[in-house]
C-alpha positions in Angstrom: 0.0 0.0 0.0 2.9 2.3 0.6 4.0 2.0 -3.0 0.7 3.6 -4.0 1.7 6.9 -2.4 3.2 9.8 -4.4 7.0 10.0 -5.0 7.5 12.7 -2.3 5.9 10.4 0.3 8.0 7.4 -0.8 11.2 9.6 -0.6 10.3 10.7 2.9 9.8 7.1 4.0 13.1 6.1 2.5 15.3 8.8 4.1 13.7 9.0 7.5 15.4 7.5 10.6 12.0 6.4 11.7 10.9 4.8 8.4 9.5 1.7 10.0 7.1 3.7 12.3 6.2 6.1 9.5 5.5 3.2 7.1 3.2 1.5 9.6 1.4 4.8 10.2 1.1 5.5 6.5 -0.5 2.1 5.9 -3.0 2.7 8.7 -3.9 6.1 7.3 -4.4 4.6 3.9 -6.6 2.0 5.3 -8.6 4.8 7.0 -9.2 6.4 3.6 -7.0 9.4 4.1 -6.1 11.0 0.8 -2.3 10.8 -0.1 -1.7 14.6 0.3 -3.1 14.5 3.8 -1.1 11.4 4.7 2.1 13.1 3.5 1.5 16.1 5.8 0.7 13.9 8.8 4.0 12.0 8.2 6.0 15.2 7.9 4.7 16.4 11.3 5.1 13.0 13.0 8.7 12.8 11.8 9.5 15.9 13.8 7.9 14.5 16.9 9.2 11.0 17.0 12.7 11.9 18.2 11.1 13.3 21.3 9.2 10.1 22.1 11.7 7.7 23.7 9.1 5.1 24.4 7.4 3.2 21.6 4.3 2.9 23.8 4.0 6.4 25.3 1.3 7.7 27.7 -1.2 10.2 26.6 0.6 12.9 28.6 4.0 12.1 27.0 2.4 12.2 23.5 0.8 15.5 24.1 3.9 17.1 25.5 6.0 16.0 22.5 3.5 17.4 20.0 3.1 20.6 22.0 6.8 21.2 22.1 7.2 20.9 18.3 4.0 22.6 17.4 4.5 25.8 19.3 5.8 28.9 17.6 3.9 29.9 14.5 0.2 30.5 15.3 -1.0 28.0 12.7 1.3 25.2 13.8 -0.5 24.2 17.1 -3.7 23.5 15.1 -2.2 21.3 12.5 0.0 19.5 15.1 -3.0 18.9 17.3 -4.7 17.3 14.3 -1.8 14.9 13.8 -1.7 14.2 17.5 -5.3 13.1 17.5 -4.9 10.9 14.5 -1.6 9.3 15.8 -3.2 8.7 19.2 -6.0 6.8 17.5 -3.4 4.7 15.6 -1.5 3.9 18.8 -4.7 3.1 20.7 -5.8 0.7 18.0 -2.4 -1.0 18.1 -2.6 -1.2 21.9 0.5 1.0 22.3 -1.1 4.0 24.0 -1.0 3.8 27.8 -4.2 5.3 29.3 -4.0 6.9 32.7 -5.3 4.6 35.4 -8.5 5.7 37.0 -7.5 6.1 40.7 -10.9 7.6 41.9 -12.3 5.9 45.0 -15.3 4.5 43.1 -13.5 3.4 39.9 -14.0 -0.4 40.5 -17.7 0.2 41.4 -18.3 2.2 38.2 -16.5 -0.4 36.1 -18.7 -3.2 37.7 -21.8 -1.1 37.0 -20.8 -0.7 33.4 -20.3 -4.5 33.1 -23.8 -5.1 34.5 -25.3 -2.6 32.0 -23.7 -4.5 29.2 -23.8 -8.1 30.2 -27.1 -8.2 32.2 -29.2 -5.5 30.7 -27.7 -5.4 27.2 -27.6 -1.6 26.9 -26.0 -0.1 23.8 -22.7 1.8 23.9 -24.5 5.2 23.7 -26.8 4.3 26.6 -23.9 3.1 28.8 -22.0 6.3 28.0 -25.0 8.4 29.2 -25.2 6.4 32.4 -21.5 6.9 32.9 -21.7 10.7 32.5 -24.6 11.0 34.9 -22.9 8.8 37.6 -19.6 10.5 37.2 -21.3 13.9 37.6 -23.2 12.6 40.7 -20.1 11.2 42.3 -18.2 14.5 41.7 -20.9 17.0 42.7 -23.5 14.9 44.6 -21.2 13.4 47.1 -18.9 16.4 47.5 -15.9 15.7 49.8 -17.6 12.6 51.4 -16.4 9.6 49.4 -18.4 7.1 51.5 -21.5 6.1 49.5 -23.0 4.5 52.6 -23.1 8.0 54.2 -25.3 9.2 51.4 -28.7 10.6 52.4 -31.9 11.4 50.5 -31.2 15.0 51.1 -27.9 14.7 49.2 -29.7 13.2 46.2 -32.4 15.8 46.3 -29.8 18.6 46.2 -28.1 17.0 43.2 -31.4 16.6 41.4 -32.3 20.2 42.2 -28.9 21.3 40.8 -29.4 19.4 37.6 -33.0 20.8 37.3 -31.5 24.2 36.8 -29.3 22.9 34.0 -31.7 20.6 32.1 -35.2 20.5 30.8 -37.7 18.3 32.6 -37.6 15.8 29.7 -33.8 15.4 30.1 -34.0 15.4 33.9 -36.2 12.3 33.7 -33.2 10.4 32.2 -30.9 11.6 34.9 -33.3 10.4 37.6 -33.6 7.1 35.8 -29.8 6.7 35.7 -29.6 7.6 39.4 -32.3 5.1 40.4 -30.5 2.3 38.5 -27.1 3.1 40.0 -28.4 3.3 43.6 -30.2 0.0 43.2 -27.0 -1.6 41.9 -25.1 -0.1 45.0 -27.7 -1.6 47.3 -27.4 -5.0 45.6 -23.6 -4.9 45.9 -23.8 -4.0 49.6 -22.2 -0.6 49.1 -25.2 1.1 50.7 -27.3 -0.5 53.4 -30.7 1.2 52.7 -32.9 1.9 49.7 -32.3 5.3 48.2 -33.7 4.9 44.7 -37.2 6.3 45.5 -36.5 9.6 43.7 -39.4 11.7 42.4 -39.2 12.3 38.7 -40.6 15.4 37.0 -43.9 15.1 35.1 -44.0 15.6 31.4 -47.1 15.6 29.2 -47.6 14.8 25.5 -48.2 18.0 23.6 -47.0 20.3 26.3 -44.1 21.7 24.2 -44.7 24.4 21.6 -45.1 23.4 18.0 -41.9 22.0 16.5 -42.8 22.7 12.9 -41.2 25.6 11.0 -42.8 28.0 8.6 -42.6 26.5 5.1 -41.4 29.7 3.7 -38.5 29.7 6.2 -37.5 26.2 5.2 -37.6 27.2 1.5 -35.4 30.3 2.2 -32.9 28.0 4.1 -32.6 25.5 1.2 -32.3 28.3 -1.4 -29.7 30.1 0.6 -27.2 27.2 0.4 -24.3 28.2 -1.9 -23.9 25.1 -4.0 -20.4 26.3 -5.1 -19.2 26.1 -1.5 -17.6 23.0 0.0 -20.1 20.2 -0.1 -22.8 22.7 -1.2 -24.5 20.3 -3.6 -24.5 17.6 -1.0 -26.0 19.7 1.8 -28.6 21.2 -0.6 -29.6 17.7 -1.6 -29.8 16.4 2.0 -31.9 19.2 3.4 -34.2 19.0 0.3 -34.8 15.3 1.0 -35.5 15.8 4.7 -37.9 18.8 4.1 -39.8 17.3 1.2 -39.9 13.6 2.3 -39.5 13.7 6.1 -36.5 11.4 6.2 -34.7 10.8 9.5 -31.0 11.5 9.8 -30.4 7.8 10.2 -32.2 7.2 6.9 -30.3 9.8 5.0 -26.9 8.4 5.9 -27.9 4.8 4.8 -29.0 5.9 1.3 -26.8 4.3 -1.3 -26.1 5.0 -5.0 -28.5 2.1 -5.9 -31.3 3.4 -3.7 -32.5 5.5 -6.6 -34.4 3.7 -9.3 -34.1 6.2 -12.1 -36.4 4.3 -14.4 -39.4 4.3 -12.1 -38.4 7.5 -10.2 -38.6 5.7 -6.8 -36.3 6.2 -3.7 -35.7 3.1 -1.6 -35.3 4.1 2.1 -34.2 1.6 4.7 -35.8 2.7 8.0 -33.3 1.7 10.7 -35.6 2.6 13.6 -38.5 0.3 12.5 -36.5 -2.1 10.4 -38.7 -1.7 7.4 -38.4 -0.5 3.8 -40.1 2.5 2.4 -40.4 3.3 -1.3 -41.0 7.0 -2.1 -42.0 8.3 -5.5 -39.6 11.1 -6.5 -40.8 14.4 -7.9 -39.2 15.8 -11.1 -37.6 18.6 -9.0 -36.0 16.1 -6.7 -34.7 14.0 -9.6 -33.0 17.1 -11.0 -31.4 17.9 -7.7 -30.1 14.4 -7.3 -28.7 14.3 -10.8 -27.0 17.6 -10.3 -25.5 16.5 -7.1 -24.2 13.3 -8.7 -22.7 15.1 -11.7 -21.2 18.1 -9.9 -19.9 16.4 -6.8 -20.6 12.8 -5.9 -19.2 11.0 -9.0 -15.9 12.7 -8.5 -15.4 10.7 -5.3 -15.5 7.4 -7.2 -17.3 4.2 -6.4 -15.2 3.0 -3.5 -18.0 3.7 -1.1 -21.6 2.8 -2.2 -23.2 5.4 0.1 -24.9 8.4 -1.6 -23.6 11.0 0.8 -19.9 11.1 1.8 -17.8 13.2 4.1 -16.3 16.4 2.8 -13.2 16.1 4.9 -10.8 13.3 5.4 -10.9 10.5 6.2 -13.2 9.8 3.2 -16.2 7.7 3.7 -19.9 7.9 4.5 -21.2 10.7 6.7 -22.4 9.8 10.2 -25.9 10.3 11.6 -24.9 13.1 13.9 -23.3 15.0 11.1 -26.7 15.7 9.6 -27.5 17.9 12.6 -24.2 19.8 12.2 -25.0 20.4 8.5 -28.4 21.9 9.4 -27.0 24.2 12.1 -24.2 25.3 9.8 -26.5 26.2 7.0 -28.9 28.0 9.3 -26.1 30.0 10.7 -24.7 30.9 7.2 -28.2 31.9 6.0 -28.7 34.2 8.9 -32.3 33.0 9.3 -34.0 33.2 12.7 -35.4 29.8 13.5 -36.9 28.7 16.9 -34.2 26.1 17.6 -31.6 24.4 15.4 -32.7 20.8 15.7 -32.7 19.1 12.4 -35.8 17.1 13.4 -37.8 20.3 12.9 -37.7 19.6 9.2 -39.5 16.3 9.8 -42.1 18.0 12.0 -42.5 20.6 9.2 -43.1 17.8 6.7 -45.8 16.2 8.8 -47.6 19.5 9.5 -47.4 20.5 5.8 -49.2 17.2 4.9 -51.8 17.8 7.6 -52.7 21.3 6.3 -53.1 19.8 2.8 -55.7 17.4 4.1 -53.7 14.2 4.2 -55.0 11.8 6.8 -53.0 11.0 10.0 -52.7 7.3 9.0 -51.1 8.2 5.7 -48.7 10.7 7.4 -47.7 8.0 9.8 -47.0 5.6 7.0 -44.7 8.1 5.3 -43.0 8.9 8.5 -42.5 5.2 9.2 -44.5 5.1 12.4 -46.1 1.9 13.8 -48.8 3.7 15.8 -50.9 6.8 15.4 -49.8 7.9 18.8 -46.2 8.4 17.5 -47.5 10.4 14.6 -49.6 12.7 16.7 -46.5 13.8 18.6 -45.4 15.5 15.3 -48.7 17.3 14.8 -50.3 20.2 16.5 -53.8 21.8 16.2 -54.2 23.8 13.1 -56.2 26.9 14.1 -57.1 27.8 10.5 -58.4 24.3 10.0 -60.5 24.5 13.2 -62.0 27.8 12.0 -63.1 26.0 8.8 -65.1 23.3 10.6 -66.6 25.5 13.4 -70.4 25.8 13.4 -72.2 29.0 13.8 -73.7 29.5 17.3 -77.5 29.5 16.8 -79.5 32.5 18.0 -82.2 31.8 20.6 -85.7 33.1 19.5 -86.3 35.0 22.7 -88.4 38.2 22.7 -86.9 41.4 24.1 -87.5 41.6 27.8 -88.5 37.9 28.0 -87.0 35.5 30.5 -84.1 33.3 29.5 -84.2 29.7 30.4 
């Protein structure tokens, strides 16, 4: 794989005193789909840092100190050297050569055992376990204070922590924090760390439909999509993504799973794999959407080759399909660049807007739910709010009572 790099990279690998390490790093970068020009720049920076690393398996602190020592000086150098440090740390971590600092906190073993239970007994996903870990780490740091003995914990301490978090989170988010605390305190009771039940924590009440409408004005959505400069970096891609989400109500997870062969050009149908419901959805494409997709393919996507089958790829290295969370970043970036005032920058507002737009056009709730990929009408109703203008259209005139002037009313 190293022979595939340009001549300047091969010359660097041949003359360097650390050629073995640089070659291994170059192979790894190539396998991670970094373009050759970026690989060469990372190798140039690493070559300057390697003489300062006496250990082939450094600690994170030693690695940071070496990169910081070489990267200081010119204002632009720290940024690029920090980028190489992050990539090289990932390489060392994958090779098992980066020593992580040992967690010496008083409750490190207890937290590790709790994580094992979440994985092995409850089967929680990595994301769910990370959220549990963040809540518990925050609780142990701010809820316990200086008292490291969990057995000395009282209900008042827990209430103070919940009150503290209530000033930082919404009631919907606070419900998750309370759930994490209940689970952790039950685990501590089962392990004998605390000798009394403390998991009876009141949770805030939330109600369906209590939040303000999530849908945006359709004119604002159109202004946002039109404002995207397609000549900018990944402009055609971002324009195509936001158009699909606004006009077809796709989830971010559905956008990132679209492939080149998801579009049937002959029948003008888009095949969407709904990861949340594990079902397939076939959407007819409007002529405008077909033109936008063809323009994106011709102007931007086909230049990236056919190495990756996904329809939407990252604009920065390493090359590859975009991640689900990147869709939200794209939405926030384009809203910021457009200078449009929107009530919140959550990309799911495009999905709510799609649902409300169908409702105002007289589409039934069941049909809207089918397009959104919902299994129950209750899930669909969460996307919809009362349309005041529609209510005015169905309101009946209040009949007048035939009562003579001065007569008694019943």
